[in-house]
C-alpha positions as CSV (number, residue, x, y, z in Angstrom):
1,X,139.1,97.4,72.2
2,X,136.3,95.4,73.8
3,X,137.9,92.1,73.1
4,X,141.2,93.5,74.6
5,X,139.2,94.5,77.7
6,X,137.7,91.1,78.1
7,X,141.1,89.5,77.7
8,X,142.7,91.7,80.3
9,X,139.7,91.4,82.6
10,X,138.9,95.2,82.7
11,X,135.5,95.7,84.3
12,X,132.9,96.8,81.9
13,X,130.0,99.1,82.6
14,X,126.7,99.2,80.6
15,X,124.4,102.1,80.1
16,X,121.2,100.7,78.8
17,X,117.8,101.8,77.6
18,X,114.7,99.7,78.1
19,X,111.4,100.3,76.4
20,X,108.2,99.6,78.5
21,X,105.8,97.5,76.4
22,X,103.0,98.8,78.6
23,X,103.5,102.6,78.5
24,X,105.9,102.8,75.6
25,X,108.3,104.9,77.7
26,X,112.1,104.6,78.2
27,X,113.8,103.4,81.3
28,X,117.6,104.3,81.4
29,X,120.1,102.7,83.8
30,X,123.6,101.5,84.2
31,X,125.2,98.3,85.6
32,X,128.3,96.2,85.7
33,X,126.3,93.0,84.9
34,X,123.8,93.5,82.2
35,X,122.4,89.9,82.2
36,X,121.7,90.0,85.9
37,X,120.2,93.4,85.7
38,X,117.8,92.5,82.8
39,X,116.7,89.5,84.8
40,X,116.0,91.7,87.8
41,X,113.8,94.0,85.6
42,X,112.1,90.9,84.1
43,X,111.4,89.4,87.5
44,X,110.0,92.7,89.1
45,X,112.9,93.2,91.5
46,X,113.6,96.8,90.5
47,X,111.4,99.2,92.3
48,X,111.3,101.8,89.6
49,X,110.2,99.4,86.8
50,X,108.2,96.6,88.5
51,X,104.9,98.4,88.1
52,X,105.5,99.2,84.4
53,X,105.1,95.8,82.9
54,X,107.4,94.0,80.5
55,X,110.4,95.7,79.0
56,X,112.5,95.3,76.0
57,X,116.3,96.2,75.7
58,X,116.5,98.7,72.8
59,X,119.9,100.3,73.3
60,X,123.2,99.6,75.1
61,X,126.6,101.2,75.4
62,X,129.7,99.8,77.1
63,X,132.2,101.9,79.0
64,X,135.4,100.8,80.7
65,X,135.0,103.3,83.4
66,X,132.1,103.4,85.9
67,X,131.9,107.2,86.0
68,X,131.8,107.4,82.2
69,X,128.8,105.1,82.2
70,X,127.1,107.1,85.0
71,X,127.7,110.3,83.1
72,X,126.2,108.7,80.0
73,X,123.1,107.6,82.0
74,X,122.7,111.1,83.3
75,X,122.9,112.5,79.8
76,X,120.3,110.1,78.5
77,X,117.9,111.4,81.1
78,X,118.2,115.0,79.9
79,X,116.2,116.6,77.0
80,X,119.3,116.5,74.9
81,X,119.9,112.8,75.7
82,X,116.3,111.8,74.9
83,X,116.7,113.7,71.6
84,X,119.8,111.7,70.9
85,X,118.1,108.4,71.7
86,X,115.1,109.3,69.5
87,X,117.3,110.1,66.6
88,X,119.7,107.1,67.1
89,X,116.7,104.8,67.3
90,X,114.4,106.5,64.8
91,X,114.1,103.5,62.5
92,X,113.4,101.1,65.4
93,X,110.8,103.5,66.9
94,X,108.8,104.0,63.7
């Protein structure tokens, strides 16, 4: 499906999770340009992450609809969403 979306030029939206290497906490966001957004985080251009040091991308989901990506971002910021992420990434987070 993803390859089909790329061929047909459907816009793709990314819900992503970063791990702060300074405080070991998650940052959850969404974007339509994951490479550009990660560079912004790295260069301290994102207000909510610039004081939290370096980040590592640890999880990403792709949606073909902006509102699906936004809904997923909101879910990841809930207690159930955090639990999902901790279970999904349990081997990485050991």
